[in-house]
C-alpha positions in Angstrom: -20.4 6.7 -0.1 -17.8 5.4 -2.8 -14.4 6.4 -2.4 -12.3 8.6 -5.4 -10.1 6.0 -5.6 -8.3 3.2 -3.6 -5.3 1.2 -4.0 -5.3 -2.5 -2.6 -1.7 -3.6 -1.0 -1.6 -6.4 -3.9 -1.6 -3.5 -6.5 1.7 -1.5 -4.7 5.2 -2.1 -6.0 7.8 -4.5 -5.0 8.7 -2.4 -2.8 5.2 -1.6 -1.1 4.9 1.8 -2.6 2.2 3.8 -4.5 2.6 3.1 -8.3 3.8 6.0 -10.6 0.6 5.4 -12.6 -1.4 6.8 -9.4 0.5 10.2 -9.0 -1.2 13.0 -11.2 -4.9 11.5 -9.5 -3.4 11.6 -6.0 -1.9 15.1 -6.8 -5.5 16.5 -8.0 -7.2 14.8 -5.3 -5.3 16.7 -2.5 -5.8 20.0 -4.9 -9.5 19.8 -4.6 -9.2 19.5 -0.1 -9.4 15.4 -0.4 -8.1 13.4 2.5 -6.3 9.8 1.9 -6.5 7.2 4.9 -3.0 5.4 4.5 -0.9 3.4 6.4 1.4 5.0 8.6 4.5 4.0 11.3 2.4 2.8 14.2 -1.5 2.7 12.4 -3.7 4.3 9.7 -3.9 7.7 9.4 -5.5 10.3 7.7 -3.0 12.2 5.1 -4.6 15.8 4.0 -2.2 18.6 2.3 -1.8 21.3 4.4 -2.2 23.7 1.2 -2.0 27.7 1.6 -5.5 29.0 2.1 -6.6 25.3 3.3 -7.7 26.6 6.8 -10.5 24.5 7.5 -8.8 20.6 6.6 -8.0 21.1 10.4 -11.6 21.1 11.6 -13.1 18.5 9.4 -10.5 16.0 10.7 -11.5 17.2 14.2 -14.9 17.0 13.7 -14.8 13.4 11.7 -12.4 12.0 14.3 -14.1 13.9 17.7 -10.7 14.9 18.2 -10.5 17.5 20.5 -9.8 20.6 18.6 -7.0 21.9 21.2 -4.4 19.3 20.0 -2.2 20.4 17.1 -1.1 18.5 13.9 1.7 16.9 13.6 2.7 16.8 9.6 4.8 14.7 7.4 7.2 15.4 5.0 9.3 13.4 2.3 12.7 14.0 3.2 14.8 17.0 5.5 15.3 18.8 2.5 12.0 19.6 1.6 11.7 20.4 5.5 14.3 23.4 5.3 12.3 26.2 3.9 9.3 25.7 6.1 11.0 26.3 9.1 12.8 29.5 11.1 17.0 28.8 10.7 17.2 25.7 13.4 20.2 23.7 11.9 19.8 21.6 15.1 16.5 20.9 14.3 17.8 19.9 10.6 20.6 17.6 12.4 18.3 16.1 14.5 16.2 15.1 11.6 18.9 13.6 9.8 19.9 12.0 12.8 17.0 10.2 13.1 15.1 10.3 10.3 12.7 8.4 8.7 11.7 7.4 12.1 10.0 7.9 15.4 10.9 11.4 15.9 8.8 14.6 16.1 10.9 17.8 15.9 8.9 20.8 17.0 10.4 24.6 16.1 9.0 28.1 14.6 7.5 27.8 11.3 9.5 29.9 8.8 7.7 33.8 8.1 6.7 32.7 4.8 4.4 29.8 5.7 3.1 31.2 9.2 -0.2 30.8 7.6 0.1 26.8 8.3 -0.4 27.7 12.2 -3.9 28.3 11.2 -4.2 24.6 9.7 -2.2 22.8 12.2 -3.3 24.7 15.6 -6.6 26.1 17.4 -5.0 28.6 19.0 -2.2 31.1 17.6 1.4 29.2 17.5 4.0 29.4 15.2 5.1 26.5 16.0 5.3 23.2 13.6 5.6 19.3 14.7 7.5 17.8 12.0 7.7 13.9 11.4 9.7 12.2 8.3 8.2 8.8 8.7 9.5 5.2 8.4 5.7 4.7 6.4 7.3 5.1 2.6 3.7 5.7 1.4 3.4 8.4 3.7 6.4 10.2 2.6 5.5 9.7 -1.3 2.0 11.3 -0.3 3.8 14.0 1.1 6.0 14.6 -2.0 3.3 14.7 -4.1 1.4 17.2 -2.5 4.8 19.3 -2.6 3.3 20.4 1.1 3.5 18.8 4.6 0.8 16.3 5.3 -1.4 15.7 8.5 -0.6 12.3 9.9 -3.4 12.3 12.6 -4.6 8.8 13.2 -7.9 7.1 11.4 -9.7 6.5 14.8 -13.2 8.2 16.4 -12.3 9.6 20.0 -10.5 7.5 22.1 -10.5 4.2 20.8 -7.2 2.4 19.9 -5.2 3.0 17.3 -6.5 1.1 13.9 -4.2 -1.3 12.2 -6.9 -3.2 9.9 -7.5 -1.2 6.6 -11.2 -1.9 6.1 -12.0 -1.2 9.8 -10.3 2.5 9.2 -12.0 2.8 6.1 -15.6 2.2 7.6 -15.0 4.4 10.6 -13.9 7.3 8.7 -16.3 6.8 5.9 -19.7 6.4 8.5 -18.5 9.4 10.3 -18.5 11.5 6.9 -21.9 10.0 5.9 -23.0 10.5 10.0 -22.2 14.4 9.3 -23.5 14.9 5.9 -20.2 15.4 3.8 -20.0 12.7 1.5 -20.5 15.4 -1.5 -18.3 17.8 0.5 -14.9 15.7 1.1 -13.9 13.5 -1.2 -12.2 10.2 0.1 -9.1 7.8 -1.4 -7.8 4.8 0.7 -4.6 3.1 0.4 -4.1 -0.5 2.0 -0.9 -0.5 3.2 1.6 -4.0 2.8 3.5 -4.0 5.7 3.2 -4.2 9.6 3.0 -1.5 11.7 5.7 -0.8 14.4 5.4 -0.2 18.2 7.7 2.2 17.8 5.9 5.4 19.6 7.3 8.8 18.5 9.7 10.9 20.9 8.4 14.8 20.7 11.4 17.0 21.1 10.7 21.0 20.8 14.2 22.7 19.3 14.8 25.8 21.0 17.8 28.0 20.1 18.0 30.4 22.7 21.5 31.4 22.7 23.4 30.3 25.8 20.1 28.9 27.1 19.2 26.5 23.7 17.8 23.1 24.9 15.7 20.1 23.5 12.6 20.1 25.5 11.4 16.4 25.6 7.4 16.8 25.2 6.8 13.1 25.3 9.4 10.4 25.4 8.6 7.7 23.0 11.1 4.8 20.9 14.4 7.5 21.2 15.5 7.9 24.9 16.5 10.4 26.6 20.5 9.5 26.5 20.0 8.8 22.8 19.4 13.0 22.5 22.2 13.3 24.9 24.5 11.4 22.7 23.3 13.3 19.9 24.3 16.7 21.0 27.4 15.1 22.1 28.2 13.8 18.8 27.7 16.9 17.0 29.3 19.0 19.6 26.5 21.2 20.2 28.4 22.1 23.7 25.5 24.8 24.7 22.9 22.6 24.5 20.8 21.0 27.4 17.7 18.8 27.6 14.8 19.3 29.7 11.3 17.6 29.9 8.4 19.9 29.2 4.9 19.6 28.5 2.6 19.7 25.3 
């Protein structure tokens, strides 16, 4: 199985990003439902555009990765500005992303009514929330900008194996899984080799619930950004009616 296109690290821009000449090719690749193996913040991931009507992409990725279908996908955006139209009005969520992004924060909030079809891509069951990241990875952010839609950020690994930080290993792992499934002609694949090293900063996942006097940040996984840092964020921004709790995914 051959990749539709491949960008090696020695072809990246001096800032380690995607050269301009690939823009149209990437946009076309996403439009026809293709996936891209690319560097995320902590390892290699699979980017797929969450386009309207692309309901099968979540099932494809779960099958390729032997992944639990009940686990939702978090999605990446290129900027906070891009996020705003996809979520129900939530000033605290936007402020949270402004404060800690790009970086290791995933904010979970309600999807805007106009984009509720997203829930069929990122959830296996009915759920109108979305987990949002604006990653440190400038390549991931650029892919989201080019897709003009959020992109999946799922780790490019099979089952419970450790996160993959070597491009060739990630590429071969995904290609072999697709070939075994007989999907070589069905699912276009491309690859981007990153130039920078990966971070060990695990993303903190926070559900942002606006409930009047009971509004709260609910930590569903504590990572690099601590509970104390979130408490300082609320205080510094004078969100006086908000509390912090610990919840479950």
